[in-house]
N, C-alpha and C positions, 0 to 999 in steps of 0.2 A: 764697781762696774766689772762684771765678768761676762766676757763674750765667748760663747761656746767653750766653757772651761774644761780643761783636762783635769779631772778630779780623782780618778781612780786608776792606778797602774795595773790592775788585774785584767782589764779589757774583757769582762765576762758578761756585760749587760746584753739585753735583747737588741738594743740598737747596734752594738758592736757585731752581734751575730747577723742582723739584717743587712748591715752595710760593711761587712767584712772585706768586700772587694771594691769598696767605693760607693758613691762617686767622691771624687776629690782626694780623700785620704782613705787608706785601707789599713787593715789590722797589722800587716807586716810593718808598715811605716809607723804605726802607733807603738808597736813593741820596740822598734828601733829608737824612736824618740824618747820613750821612758828609759831605755837602757843608756842613752847618752846623758839624760838628765840625772838619773840616779845610778851613776857608775859604780858606787860602792854598795855592796849588798846590804849593809846595815841601814842605808838610807831608804830601802824599800818599805820600811815600816815607820818612817819618820813622818809624823802628822804635819810638820811644817812644809813638807814636800808633797804629800799626798792628802789633799783636803778631805777626802771622805773618811780619813782616819781620825779627824778632829772630833773629840767627844763633847766639847762645850764651846760654843761660839760667843760666849758672853763678851761684852765690850766691842762687838762687831757692829759697825755702822749700818744704816739701811743699805740694802744691796739690790742692784738691778742685775738680773741674769738673763742674757740674751741667748737663745738656742735656735737651731735650725731643725726643721722637721726631718730632713734627710741627711742626718749627720750621726756618725757612730758615737759622738760625744753627748748626744741628746739625753740619754737616760741617766748618765752619771751627773750631768748638770741638773736634771730634775731631782735626783736624790740629794745632791748637795743643797739645793733650795729647801727641800723638806727637812734636812738635818738642821739647817740654819733656823728655819721657822720653829722647830722643836726647842731650840735654845732661846726663843723669844726675839729673834732678829726680824725686823721688818724686811720682807723680801718681795720684790716684784719680778716675776718670771714671765718672759714673753717668748713664745715659740713661733717662729716665722714659718708659716705654711709654705710648702713647695720649695723652700730654700735649702741650700746645701752648705756644708762647712766652707767658710771663706767668703760667703756672699757679701760681707761688709767691705771687701776689696773691690766690689763690682758696681760701685756707685754710678759709674758713667753709663751703665746699661740697665740697672735695676731700680725701679721706684721703691722697692722694699728697703733698700739701703738708706735712702733719704728718709723714709719713715722711721727707720730704726734710729738714725742719728737724732731726729727730732724727739723721739721718745727718751733717748738717753739724756739729751739736753734738758728736757722737761723734768725728768726724775732728779737730775743733778741739781737743777735750780730749786726744786721743791725741797730737797733735803740738805742744802747748804745751810749751815747755822753758824 
């Protein structure tokens, strides 16, 4: 289960360009977050920390990737899904239209959050073995 995954520390996708100034998160915050997460320079190329650097996703279980349309992380999440599919992983990717990064925390006001929770539960139930 990946919910708007941060998969690439370069922040060079079209969605990062489109949403460089937000809403919700901006590029400056993204850079700061990656710098906190990968404080040692050698970690910048560690595939265990930067998922888009993974070459082979063998033995990865079926994966649900939830993305928001208006989110700088959208494109790297889509690329991650494609990379996983290329390794033969069963991936279901859902892009929530008109939603922003963090919408899963807005369940008291957004019907899309409830729908997403239902989709996650259905995928989990379907893939538990």
